[in-house]
Structures are given as C-alpha cells and as structure tokens.
N, C-alpha and C positions, 0 to 999 in steps of 0.2 A: 899361126894357129892352124892356118890353111895347109901348110907345108906338112904340119905333124897329123893332121887329118888325112892326107895323102899318103903319108908313110904309113899311117895305121891302115890304110885302105889296102894298099900293096902287100904288108904284112898279114892282112887278115886272107888275101888271096891266095898268097903262098902257102899259108898254114893249111887253108883249105885244101888245097891241091894236094899238098903233100901228105896231109894227115886226115882229110876228111874232117867232118865235124867232131867239135869235142866239147866237152861241159861249159856251161857258163859259171865261170870262176870269178869274176870281176863286176862290182857296181859302177854304172855309168858316174861321170864327173862333169859338175858345172861350176861356174863363179859362184862366190858366197853371195854377192850383192851386185844388183842392176839399177841405173838410173834411167828413166826413161822419159820422154816428152812425146805428148801427143798433141794435136789441134783441135779446137773445137768443131770444125766441120770435117774432120777425117777420124778414122778409126785404128787406123795402125801406130804402133808405139814405137817409136825410135829408142832402141836399147844402147846404153853403153855400160861395159862391151856388149857387141852382138852376141846373141844368145847360140852357144855351141855346146852340143855334149858329147865327151869322149868317153870310150871304153876300150879299157885294156884288152878284152877278149878280141877284138879286132885283128887279123880280119877274118876272124872267123864268122861262119854265115848265121844269121839269128844272133848269136851272142855277142857280135860284135857290133851290131847295128841299134839304131835308136828308133824305137816305135811311137813313141809319144811324150807329151809332156803334162802335168798335171797342174793346176792353179788351184792354190787353198787360201782360205781367208787368212788375212793379215790382222793387225791391230785393229782396224777400223771395222773389219767384218764386212765388207762389202766387195773385196777383190773378186771372189770367186764367182760372184754373180754378175758383174760387170765386164769382166776380162777372162779371155783364154788364149792358150798358146798350141800352135799347130808345129809339126815338122815339115821341113821342107825339103830336107835330104837326109833320108835314113843311115845311108853309108857315112857321111859327114857327120851327122848330128846337128844340121843347121834347122834353127827354130825362129818361129814369128810369134811375137805377143800383139793382140788386137783385142779392140773393145768390142762387145757383142752390140753396143748400140752408142749413138753419138752421146758426147760427153758435154757437160755445161759447166762452164768455169764459174759462172754465177753463183751457182748450187754447190760445187765443191773443188777446190783449185788442186788439190793433191790426194792420190790415192796410193794404198800399201797392200801388198800381198806378198805370199811365197808361192814358189814355183820348184816343181821337181822332175826330174827325166827318168824315165824306165826304157831296157833294152827289150828286144824282140825274144828273149828266152831261148831254150834250146832246140826249138823248131817251128814249124808254122802255127802250131797251135797255142805259142807262147808260154810253153810249161817253164818254170823255174826262172821266171825274169825278175831282173834286179833292178831297184830305185836308186837313183841319186840321193845325196843328202839335199836339203831344200834350203833353197836361196831366196832373199829378199828382194823385191822389185819396189822401187820408188817411182811412180808416175806423175809427172806435173802436167796439169791441162794448161795448154797457151791459149791467152785471150783473142778473141777476134772481136775488132771493133763493129759491134752490131748495134749499140744503143747509141741514141742522141741525147745531148743535154737537155733536161728539163726544168724550168723554174720553179721554185719553192712556192711562190705566188704569182698568180696571174696579173696582179694589181698592185701597185707599190704607191703609199701614198705620203705626203710630207708637207709639213708648213713651217715655212720660215720667214721672219720679218725681212723687211725691204731694207736696202741701202747697204748691206752688208755680203763680205765675201765667207764662206763657209769651207771648213777642211773636208767635211763631210755632210750632205744633207740626207742623202738616204741611201743604204747599201742593199743590192739586190743580190741574189743567190741562185745557182742553178747546181743541179747534181747531175751525174751520168751514172748509168745501173751498169756499165761494165766493170769486170773484176780488177783487171790489170792497171796498176798506176799511171800507164802511159795511155790508156782510152777511158780511164774513170775520172781524171783530173781535169778542171775546167783552165785552159791555159789561157782564155783572154775573153773580154766583153766588149761590146761594141755597141755605140748608139746609132742605130741606123735611121732616125728622123733628122733630115739635114738641117741646118740653120738653127740650133737650140743653142742657149749661152750655158750648156753643161757638157761636162766630160767625164768619163768612168774608167777606172783603172782595172789592172788585171784581177783585183780583189772583188771588183762589183762596187765600188765606192763611187758614189756620184756626188759632185760637186759643183757649184755655178762657177762660171770663167769671167763673171762680171757683175757688178751689183743689179738686185732685181728692183723694179719700181713696180707697186701694185696697182699704180693708176694708168701705167702704159699697158701691163699685161698682169692680171689678178690671178689665173691659172696658166700654168705651162703642162702640158702634155705631151709625151714622145714616147717612142718605143725603144727598146733594147733586145739584144740577142746574146748568145753566149755560145763558145767553140771550146770543144775537147782537144786534148792534146794528139788526137787522130784526126783533127780537122773537120770532124761531124759539127754541123750546126744545129742548135738546139732545135727541138721539134716544135715549139710554138714559142713567139717572141712574147715579151713582157711589157707592160704599160707602164708607165711612171706618171703620176701627177703631183707637180709641186704647187701648192697654193701660196701667194705672196702677201704676208698680212701687212698692214699699215704699220706705222712707227708703233713700237710696243708701249703700252701705258699698263702699268701695274694694277690691278684690280681684279673684281670678279667678273667674269665673261658670261652670259647667258642667264642673266637675271631677269626674271619676269615678275613685273610690279604687282598684276592683279592675276589671282589664283581661284578658280573657282570650284565649289564643291557641292556634289549633288547629293542631300541626304540618303543614307542608305549605301553609298559607295564603299564602306569599310575604310580602309587606310589609303591614301592617296600620296605619292613623293611631291614635294613642295618644290624642290630644285632638280628635277630630272637632269637639266643640260647646264648646270652651273658647274664650272672650273674656275680656280685661281691661277692668275698669269702674274708672276714674278718678276718677268723679262729677265731671266736667267740670273737673278739676284739670288745669292746663296742665304737661306735661311734656316735656322736650325730649330725652331719652335714656331707653331702656328696654333691660335687659339679662334675657334668661332663660337660666338653666343647668338642664337636663334632665341629670339622673344616673340609669343604669342600673347599679344594684349586680349583677354577675355574678361577684364574687371567690369564693364558696362554689361555683361550678359548676367541677368539673375544675382546669384551671391557668388560673384567671382568666375563662372564658366557654366556653360551649358550641363545642367542636371535633369534628373527626372521632374518633370513638370506635374507634380502631385502634391498634395498636402505632406506637411511635415509626418503626420500620423501615418498615412499611406505609405511614406517612403520608408518609415520604420517598420512598418509590418513587412515590406517587399524585402527589406534587408535581413529579416528574420528576428528582431528584436524580441525581447521578452515584453508581454505586454504588462500594464499596470504603469505606465507614466501617468504623471499628472501634468496638465498644461497650465503653466502659470500666467501666460498672456495668451487666453483664447481670444477668439473673435467676439465683440462686442454682443451682448442678448440680454434679456430680462434676466436669465439665470446667472450670467457671468459679466455683471454689471461695472466690475472693478477696472476694466479696459475702456469705457466708454468714454472718459475723457482724454484718453492718450490720443495724439495726432496719429495718422497713419500715411504710409507712402505707397503708391504703386509699385508692385513687383512683377517681373517676367514669368515667375512661377506664382504657384497657388498660396506660398506662405504670404501671411500678413507680417508686415514689417513696421514696427512701432519706434517713434522718435521720441528722444528723452533730451531737455534742454539743459538739465543739471539744475534745475530750480522748481518750476512749477508742476513738471510731469512725472507724476509719481505713480506707482499703482501698487495699492494697500489690497494684499490677498486676504479673502475673509477667512475668519479662523477654521470652519468646516473644511476648506480646502488645505490649510495647512497642516490641519491635524492628521491629514492622510498621506502625508509626506516626513512624518516624524520617526526618529530611530538614527543609530550612528553609522549606518550601512544604507548609502544612497549614490545615484549616480545624476549629477546635473549637467544637464546639456543645453546649449543655446548657440545661436548665430550673432555675432556681433560685429558691429564696424564704428569706429570711433569717428567724431568729426563731423557728424550730422550727415544730412543728404548729399553734398556736394562730394565729388571725388579727392578735392584737395582739402587738407586740415586749416583750419582756421588760423589768422596770423598769429593770434597769441596761444596757439597750440601746435606749435612746429612740432618737428619729431623729438622725442628726448626732452622737451622744454615744458611739459606739462607738470608743474609743481604740485597742484591741488590732486589730493586722492579723490576718487570717483569710485562710489560703490555701484556695483551692478546689482547684487541682490544681499539683501541681509534677513537673516531667520533667527527666530526663537522658537523651538518648537518643545513639546512635552514628552517625554521619554518615561512611561511608566508613571512613577512618583518623581522625577527630577526632570530638569530640563536642560537642553542643549543649546548651543547658540553657535552661528557660524555666519561670516559675510565675505563676498567675494569682490574684490577691488581691483582696480588698475591705478597705477601710479606711474607718471613717465611710461617708460618701456617696461615696466614691471608688471607683474600679475602676483597677487597675494591672495590667499586663503587664511582667515584668521577662525580658529576653530576652538570653541570652548567646550569640551565634553562635558562638562557639569558646572552649571552657572554658580551652585553652591561652594565651588571651590575657585580660588583666585589664581589659576596656573592656566591661562590661555596659551595656545600653540600657535605659531605663524608659519605657514609655507610659502615661500617666494621664489618666483620665476624670472628672470630676465630674458624677455623676449622681444624681438623685431616686429613680432606680428600685432603686437597689442597697440603700435603706435605709427602703423604704415596708412591708416585710413582705409584700409580695403577690408572685404569681408573674410572672415575666419569662423571655422566651427571650433566651438571648444566644448571638451567632455571632461568633468571630474567625477572620477569615481574614487567615493572615500569608503574605507573600511579601516576606521582609525585604530590604530596610529597609523594605518599604511593610506596614501592618496596618491593616485594616478591621475596625471595631465596628458591628455591627447589634444594637440593644437593642428587641426587639418589633417588628422589621421595619425599624425606623429607623435610619439612619445617622447615626454620632458621629464627629466628629473629636476626637483627643487633646487635652486640655487644655494636656498639657505633654508634651514629650519632651526627655530629657536623659540625659548621660552621666554615670553616678554614680561614676566616677573607678576609681582602681585597688581592687580587693578580690581577697582570697586566693582563689586558684584552686580550683575544686571538683576533688574526686579524679574522673578520667576512670571512671566506672563507671555502667553503665545503671541506671536505676531511674525508675518511675512511681509517685507516690503520690497519691490524690486524698482532700483532707479536712485535709491536714497539709502540713507542710514538713518538711525536713532541716535538723537543727540544724548552722550551719555548713557546710552544702553538704557534709558527711562521709557517709561511707556506713557505716552500722553494723547489726548486726541488730535494735537498739532504735531506736525512733522517738524523736526528741528533739524535742517539739512546740513548746516552749519560748513556750507561750501563742498560739502561730500556726494553732490549730486552727479549723475553720471549723464554724459553730454556724447551722445551718438544713437545709433540704430541697435535693436536688439530684434530677434524673430526665433521662434521655435523653442522659447525657454520651457524646458520641462524638466521634472525631477520624478525618478522611479525609485521608491524605497526597495530595500533588500539588497541581492547580489549586483555586482558590478557587471556592465555590458562587457562581454567579450570583445577583443582587439579587433576581430574581424566584422564585425558590426559597426563598430566606430569607423573604420575604414570606409564602409560601403555606404554610410550617412554621409560622409564627407565626399567621396568619390566623384571626380568630375566626368563626364561622359564624353569630353572632347579635350584634345591635348596633343601636345608634340611626342613623337615617339622615333625609335630608331626602326629601320626595316628589318634587317636581319645583322644579328650580333657576331654571327660565324663569319661573315664576309669582312668585320672589321680588321684591317691590315694591323700588322705587327706595330707595336710602338703608338697604337690609336689609343685613345681613351674617350669614352662618352659618359655624360652625366645628366640626369634628368631632374627637376625638384619635384617635390611630391605632388604638386598642384599640375604638374605637366605642362606649364606653361613657359618654362625656359630649358632649353637644351644646350650643352656645352660641348663642342668636340674640341681635342687637343691631339696634335701630333707632330712627328717631325720631317715627314716624307709628304711632297706636295702631291705625286700621283695617288698614293694611300688616302689622303685628306681629302682631294677632290672626289673619290668614289665613295668615300663616308659622307662627305655632305648631299650628295646625291641620294644616299638612303634615309635621310630625314624624310619623316613623313607627318601627315595631319590626320589623326583619326577622331571619328564621331560615331559612337554607338547607338545614339538615339536617332530610331527610325523615323520619327517626326523632330527633328534637329530645329533649334530656334534658327530662324533665319537671320540674316545680317552680316555686318563687316566686321573682321577680326582683324586688326592692326599686325602689321609683322615688321620685324627688325633684325637685321643681321649685322653685328658688331665683330670685326677681326683686328687681331693683335698679332703682329710678326715680332719675331727676335732675332737677330742678324749676328755674323761674329762681328760686324763692324757696327755697333750700335748706332753710331753718329750718322752714317749713311742709310738706315735700315730703313724699308718701305713704311708709308705710313696709309692706310687704306681708311677712305670715308665709311661711315656708316650708311648702309643700304634700308629703304623703307619701302614698303609694300603693304598688301592687304589680301585678306584671305575673304572670299564672298560666300557664305553659305546660302543656298538657292532654296527657296520657298519648296517645302517637301510635297510630295503628292498628298492630296486630302483624302481622307479615309471617307468610305460610305458607309455610314450606321443606318441600317435600315429595320424599321419595326414592322412586324406584320402579324397576321394570325389573330387579329382581333376586330371585331365588328364589322361594319360600322354600327350595328345595332345589338342590344342586349335586351331581349325581353323574357321576365320571369314572373310568375304569380307574386303578387305581393306579400302573401304570406311568408314565402321564402325569404324576402328580405328582412322580414321581422324576426327570424329565427334568430337563435344565438350566436350562431356562426356566420352569418350574412350570405352573401352571395359572392363569389371570386368574379373581380371585374376582367381579369387578364387570364384565364385559365390556358390558353392555348399561344402566349405570346411566343415569337421566335424574334431573335435579335440576331442579325448578320453584320459584320465588319468586313469590308474589303477596300482593296486600294484600286484605284481607277489609272491604268498605264496605257499611253499611247504608242502603239507598236506599229512597225510598217508591215504593210501586207504584203502577200506572196508576189503579186504582179505591181510592177512599177506604176501601173496606170490607175490603181485602186488607191483610194485616199486612205489616210489614217484611220484606225478603227480602234476605239477605248476597249479594253478588256478587263476584266476583274481579277484581281490576284488575291486568294487568302494566304499566301505565304508568309504573311507578317503576324506574328501574335499580338493581338488586340487586348486592351485592358481598359473598361470602361472605369470612370471615376466618379459618376452621379447619375442617378434618375429623377426625375419629379413626376408627381402626379397631381394634377391642379385641376378643381371644379370650375367648370364654366360657368359665369353668369354669377348667381348669389354665392357667398362663401358658405361651407358646412354650417348649419347650426347644431351645436353640441348636444341641444335639448331633444333634436328630432331625428341626427343621422351622424354616422361618425366611419372613417375608414380604419379596418383592424390590420394589424401586421404582426407578425410573431417578432417579438421584441428579443427574445432568447437567441432566435436563430441568426439574427444581426449581430448579436454581442457576441456568438462564437466565431462568424464570420469577419468580425473588427471593423462592420460599417457603422457609421453614425447615421443619424435620422433626424431630422427636423419636422416635426408634427404639428400644424396650424389649421386653422380652419380655412385659410388661403391656399395650403399646398402642403404637400408631403415631399421631402427631399431626402433621398437616400445617397451617401457620398462615402467615397473610400475606393482606391484603387484595387480592383478585383476582375476577376475574368467576366466573359461573358455567361457561361454557365450559371454561376453565382447569382448575377443579376436576373437571369432569367427565373430561377427557382424562386427568389424574394419577390418579384414583380408577381407571379404568378400566385403567390399566396395572400396578396392584399385583396380584403374583402370588403364590399360595402353593407352596412348594416343600418336597418330604420327601427324607430322605436313603434310600438303599436299604434295604428291609426295614423301614422305619418307619410303615406305613400302619396304621391303626387302622380301627374301624368307622366312627366320624364325628368330627367338628370343627365347632364352632359360631362365627361371626363376628359380631360386631355393629358397625353403620356410623351415624354420626351426625355432621351439620353444623352450624354456626352463623354467625349474623352480628351484625354490630355489638357485638364485644368479648364474643359469647358471650351478649347479651342476648336474643337470639331464637335458639331451636333449633329443629333439624328433628324428624321422627318418625325413632324408631330401627328401621332396617332388618336384621332378623335373616337371616343365611345359614347353613344347614346344608349341611357338606359331608361327601358321603359318598365313600367309596372301594371302587370294585367290584372284587372278587375272582373268579377263575377257580374252579370247584368242584374241578378238578383239583388245586388248591394248597391246599384247606383240610382241616381236621382233621376227621374224622369220628368222633365220640364213638359213635355207634350202631352196634354189629355188625350190626343189620339190615338198616340203611339200606346198610351195605357189601356185605353178602350179597346185597341185591337189585341192586346195580349192573349186575351181568351182564343184566338185564332192562330197562335204561334205555338206548334206542337215541337216537344224536344225531338232531337235528331241523333242517333248513336254514330253518324259520321264525323269523322275528324278534320278539322280544317287548319290552315296555315294562314297567318297574317304576312302579308308582302313585307318584305326586310326583317321579319323577326322570327326568333326560334323558339317553339313550345315544345319544351322536352318532355313535359309530363301535362298532357290534355286531360281535363276532368269530364265528367258527364255533363254537368252545367256548362252552356258556353260562356267563353270568356273572349272579351275582346279588347283592343288597347282604350284606355281611356281616351285618348284623342280622337278615335274613329268613331265613338258613341254617337255624338251629335250627328255625323254624317249618316250613320244607320238610320236613326230616327227620321231623319228628313227624308231618306230613301224609301223608308216605311210608308212615310206620310202619302209620298208621292206614288206608291202602289195602291194605295187605298182610293186616291183619286182616279187612278187609271182603270181600277175595278168598276168603279161606278160609272164613268164614261163607257166601258164595254158593255155593261148591262143596258144602258140607254141605246146603244148603238145597236145590239140583238134585238131589242124592242123594235127598234124604228124598221129594221129589215124585216122582221116578221110581220110588222101590220102592212108594210108595202107588198109583202107577197100575198097577203089576204086579199088586199085591195085589185091587185092582177087578177086574182080568181074570180073576183065578183061575189065573193061570201059564197061559193057553192062548195064550201068544206065543211066536213062534219065537225061537231063540236068537239070530238076527242082530237083533233088535229090543230085546234088552235093553242096558243101561246098561253101558257099556264105558268103565272110568276108565283102562285101560292106557294110553290115547294122549292123556290129558287135557294140554293145554298152557294156561298163562295167560300174557297178554300184558298189561303193564301200560304204557300210554303215555299219560300226561296232556296230552300236546302234539296228538295227533290227534283231533279231535272225534268226537263220536258221530255228529253229522250226516254226515260224510264216508263213515262206515262204515255205518251203518244209515238214514240218512236222516229221524232223528228228532231234534228241537232239544230241549235241555233246560236249564232256567235255574238255575244252582246260586247259592245264597245262602250267606252266612257265609264265615268265614276257610277253614275246614277241612269244608265241608259236601259230602259225596260221594254220587254216585248210581250204580248200577250197574245193568246190564242183562245180561239171561241169553239167548241166542240159541241155538237149536235148529237145527242146519243141516238142512232137509229132505231134502237130496239123500244125505248121509252120515250114517248112523244109528248107525256103529259107532265112528268115531274122528273126529279133528280137530276136536272139541268145543271151542268158544273162549268166553271170557268178556272182553268189552271193558270197561274202567272209564275213565270220564270224569271229569276234573277241571279245574276253571276258577275264576280268580278272579272278583269280581264286577264290579270297575271295570277290569280291564287283561285283555291279550290272553293266551292261555295261554302258561305259561312253559316253557321248555325244561330238561331236566336230563340 
C-alpha cells in the first residue's frame, strides 16, 4: 500500500510538471470495513487495516490529494459524536481515527460508525471535490482492571448442629464491576483469619474441617476476602459468623409460656419468635392447631358487658322482643323461684334441674308472642353449673328428651303449639300450626353444640313452613323434617312454660314433667313476634370480642391453609414447607376489641401433627401449653358536675304541675387516666386524661337520702315516652329511680336533666336531699356521687312565729325593695315580700331579739352619759339642753346600711354579731333623737325582713 501511494505521488508530480493542473475526474478510495481497538485510558483507535485513502487523479495537485475524512453515525447512532478522523498526510492519504473523550468499557464495550474520505478538489478553494464511498468502522473498547471485588453482603451468618461435617455451611459471594471476563471474574477466595476450623473454595463455599463443639466454642467469627483474575483484592473484607447449635432435638423453638395483653392494644402476635425444628427430617405435611380456652369467660368468650336488651339495641335488632326469663320483681314473679348463678356479664343466668325448676309465663305475657311468625333466641348450656357434664349425662348418652320451651298460643280464633327440645346431641322443634288438626311437623338438627356442656347462642326464626336455625351465628339446615302423623289434639288453652313440657298436652294446674324437664343453664330467653331477625343481627348478638386471628393472609405462602372456627377459639394451620409454615405460625395473633376487656387468664395449647415419607420414623411432637394474661384495663373516670350542692326555689314552684328540674345543668364526662413519661428524665410520671375512647353508660340512679319518697306528698317525674324511644329501661320506686340501658353520654344527660321533683299542696318541708350516680360496663366502673340539697323557700307572712318578742317588733320592720341572696342558694325569682329559707327563720328571730336587747342597753347607756355630763356642769345648763326622752324614737332597719345614713362603713363578723351607733342631732337638742342599728351577714348581702 505504501508503494502504491509513493508511485501515485510520483505519477502525480510528473503529470503536474508535464501538463499542469487538470480536472478532478476520480473519487478517492478507502477500504469498505475496518476493525479498531481502543483502550479505556487512551483515545487513539488502532485500525486494521490502517486508514489510507487513494486517488487515481494523483499526482495531480489538489485533485490527487486527500484533504479530510468525515465520520457518520452508524447503527448505534453515536459514532459521530464520540469519534473523529484526521488526515496525517494529504499526499499519501494516511489518516487516524481517535475518540473525542475517554471511553468507558463498563458503559459500552463496542462502537460502530461509518467513515468517508474526500479529496482537495481542483484548486485551493476545494471546488469540485470528490468523496469516497462510506466504509464501516467497528471499534472495541479494551477493559482496564480499575475495579476491585465487592462482597454482596458485609456479614454472613449460619447455624449448624454440633458434631458433624458439612459439605457447605454458608456461601459468600463477591462481584467485580469491570467489563471484561478477565477482570470481572472472581478467581479465588481466601480466609484471612488464622487458625479457624473452616476452609473456603474458589466458588465461596465454606465448610468446616473438623466437627464443631458448642460447649467448647458456641460462636465462630472470621473474615474472608476475594481476588479477581487481575489479582485485585476485595475493597472490603466480609465477616462470617457460624453459630454451633447443641445436638438437634426436633420440636418448637422459641415458645413463650406466658403472654401478656394490655387492653386496647388491638391485635398482638402470639408466637413472634416461634419456629419448628425437624432436624433435617423430611416431612411432607405439617398441621398445627392453636386453641384458646375462653369457656370460663362469661358465655364462652369476652363479649360486651351489657344486658341482653342493651346488646340487642347495639346490634341494631328490631324492637318488640319479650323477655321470657326477666329478673324477678313484683311484676315478673314467675322467675322468683328459679335459682340463679353469678355471671361475668350483666345477664341473669337461671339454673334448671329437670324436675322442680320450672317457669310458667303468665297468659298476659304469652298472648303478646302469638302468631306463626316469630324469632326465639336464647343462651343455653347443658349439664348444670359445672363445666363438665354429669357422669350419667356423658356426650351423646342422654336418652331422655329435655324440653327447653313449650308454648300454646292463640292466633285469632285458632291455637298453635310448638316446643323446643334437646335429645342427646339433637335439637328438635315440634310445631303444630293448628291444634284443631292432627298433623304436627317436627324439625330435627344433629348438633355437637347441644351436648358439649359449653355456652351456645341459639336463634330460631320461624316463618312457617320455613324454619331457620342459627347456632353461634352459623346457619344449620334441618337434618330431618317429617310429619309425626295423627296425635291427640291438645286442649286449646294458652300456656307458655320454660324448662318443662305438659303431659299429654293437657292443661292442669300441676305440671306433669314425665322426665322431660330441662337440665342445664338458660339466659336471655326472648321471643319477638313478626318478621325474623336478619343474619347480621344474629351474628352480632353472638360475636366474640376476643379470639384468634391471622395477621395478613396475603403473606401466606403457597401451599399453606388456615382455618378459624366461628367462635375464633381454634385456629388450624396446614402446609408442606417448613419455612413457609414457620412464617405463618408467627402471623397468628390474639385480638380483643373491647377497650375494657375482662382481665384474667386464657389458657393456650399448640398441638402439632407431622407426616413424613417414612411413617415409621416420623417425628412426634408433644403438646405445648401456655397461657395468655389479659391485664387490668385502665379504669375510666366518670365525673358528674354542674349540680348543686344546693337548689333553693319557692315552695310554690315545687307544687306546680311540672315541678322543678333537679339537674338542669348536669354535665357527664368520661375519660381514661394514663400514666405517660414526662419530657425530662428527672420528672415523675404524670397522669393525663384521654377522651379518645367512646364511652357508653349503662345506668344511672337517683336516690333520696334519709326517708324514702312519700307517694302522697312527693314524686319524681320523668318523660316515659322519651325513655321508650331511646330504648332505656326504668325502675321507679319510693327508694330510688334506676335508668338502665347502654347509651351514649349525651342521651343520659338529656334524660337526667329532665327529671323533676314535685310536691303536693302544703307538703313543703325545710329541705330534701338527693344523690345521683352513674355506671359503665355493667356497674364495673362507677362515677362520683353527686349530692343535691333541695331547699323550699317560704314567705315570712306564712311562717309561724313562736317568739312573742319577734311578733311585737314586727310593727318596726319596714319592707325594703332591695333584693337579697341567701348564702349557698340561688334565688332566681325574688318577690316583693321577703323570703328566707325555713331552716334560717329560727336564727333570724333570735338575732332580732338580740338586737332589741342591744337597743335597750344603748338607751340606758346614752341616758347615763347624759346624766354624768349634767353633773359635771353642776346643773348650770338651761332646760332646753337637758335630755328629753319623751320624744325618743327607735328605728330597727337591718336592711338599711349605716353607710347610707351616717357615711361610716362597719364590718360585721359572726352569725349574729351586732354593732350599734349612737348619734346626737346637733340641730335638735330636745327631741327626734334616733338610734340606728345595723346588722349584716359576713358573706351575703343585707337581708330583708
């Protein structure tokens, strides 16, 4: 190529000398493709073949010379921006390709672009220049070992059982950012900590060189490094920690026997650190059952601590239910003979022994639940008060039929009959739509719930011929519906019995049990005629506020299954992968939505079942037992304020038709007391009040102190319609008024503010005291006791005056138009005639008498002073200057202050402390001498008499 260029140059020179410049007839020529290499730290591209441009017009001046190269974009579109070509020798056409800036192999290893040569034309101005064809240039960027290896993790941890050799304990990994295989590959790893019983291969796998002993050394810690194939060492070494476990024992690791729960915490994980160790035994199925025992809490679990009626209202049930087992009272005496048991909630639990314990509901109540559309609801537990059934009543071995409720009711002109019974583990409803016909229908359910001696909630909705049964909020279809055939007609007479049946369906005054009496506990037995209850209401009535739950179902691994029973007391996990199973177990939670949860212990059990490929040698794990402790919740502070302590009104207002409201400005505030840490460590914990919890009162009581109310003279009035609309119950006796039912604070405020006290004509006394208190959570938390003293204000004209002295002095008492205020009382409507509290009348009369005595003493004192003055003057005074007591006038006006008469202020202290002033008139020395006596109370304005 060099020879051809030289010959062309000679030919160009000879032609130029012989002929001079000629026209540019030929295009320059270059190779069609070039391969180039450039280093990361260099910008000169080494091309193969070298870059030369030939021109057939050589040796013509200009026309045979190469003036330049032009770089065009290649397939990647970036060549022209990163590369340039320059001419080294115009006559030979030699050129050079270089990069405009340093290249980075890690960013782009190869570049492609096109290049084109052009000659100098026909003269110095480059006219008629010719361009060659375009040639492709491929440039590869050679890597430089500029990066060091970097470990993926700075710390690697592993745990192995002791006494064994392992092919691999843990694998470390390092990476290199260089782009070439030579410099980016990790050639070998090395343990730089000496004298450790471990080795590492070129792939980063670490294994032990001798069996490990946990007693000799429980944890091994050492450092490793890495080298790339360019012998660059890792930028930072990695730490490896190997924990030696004692000899493997299959079972659960991390089990905590005692778990504490603070009310209001929401959901908490029960087993956050629990995992299953199988000691490398291959298992293909794992099943774990978590059981939370809450049977000793109320009716099987923690529920709202309100009465059944209040819970129905809170669940949105339709009103109109009739309580068939109400608390005993004079109006509901049919439950008085039934024994009752204590309950953690506010419901009343009745015990039935199957023989003598029977409740016969009066006809007046039974007539209110007639019809073939009704909903029967009740709580039941067979077997009596103990948690275990009697020996002769084992599960499924109760041969005698036990009747829970038996009813014959009148529907217009006909009678219908039904009875609900249990027999072994079966529940049956015997229904006779018309006793005049002989075709009764029997609905039968086979249920484990009726014979397990646990509390269960039953809801039976009858829309004959359709019957729906809910047990613990779950629907059950009848296992059998059949016609019993011809049966003797019952006598058409209305009767409703609980706990027994009527022999031969005949009516008599003596109950013939025939062994059909119910043995167990009943509570909340209600019947509501009309449409059936919605399923949502039934679920709410039974719903437990505590139970087991699963944290996040989205995190449940593939192949995992979770199942929770309706009462959320049993949770079952099933899977085939140990790691997924361990993560799932740690997601099992306990939740309690009650802010004031029932404190106490809830036993926990964890039962595990494993299935292996070799069933003979499969692992067997023992049952784990523990307990959950629900701590005592923060006690709410219920504060009653805005009343009293005194209420004074004229007696006439109490004798009006509406009476006087006792608590018109009552305020009820409920809050929680929390101990929070102060900002500074030196400060003590300070209690703060929080109103973030929605409080619901369940009862308030107004009680007269001292004597009970006399119905002939006094009474407490309350708006019964307003109570009925709000669903509240009331017990109104002469000893107290009790308003019950779960409702908001604002509702109770409105109801209590409307309570009025009324007296019969002429029945007003001096005082009457009342006490108000409220409670929350079935009386578990009570408020402060607010005491109100009611004073009846009487006119002095109507009072009886036992003192003849007071009566004789009334001619000197002048009415005043100044209003007065009694200490501790409010007088909203003052009258012209002075009124004082009846209890203070005696004190006033004594004080007035004392004033009269002081007036007389003052007169004698003035006269004695006057006489001593005359003696000192030796009788030299005229008669006009002598004391004349014939015109003496004494005015007693306690309501007129001495400041108004004489301009002198006097502070009187004590209940009856008096001060007297003697004034001699300077203008009149013979008569109209007056003594003004002032009397004031210490803390009150002057009173009128």
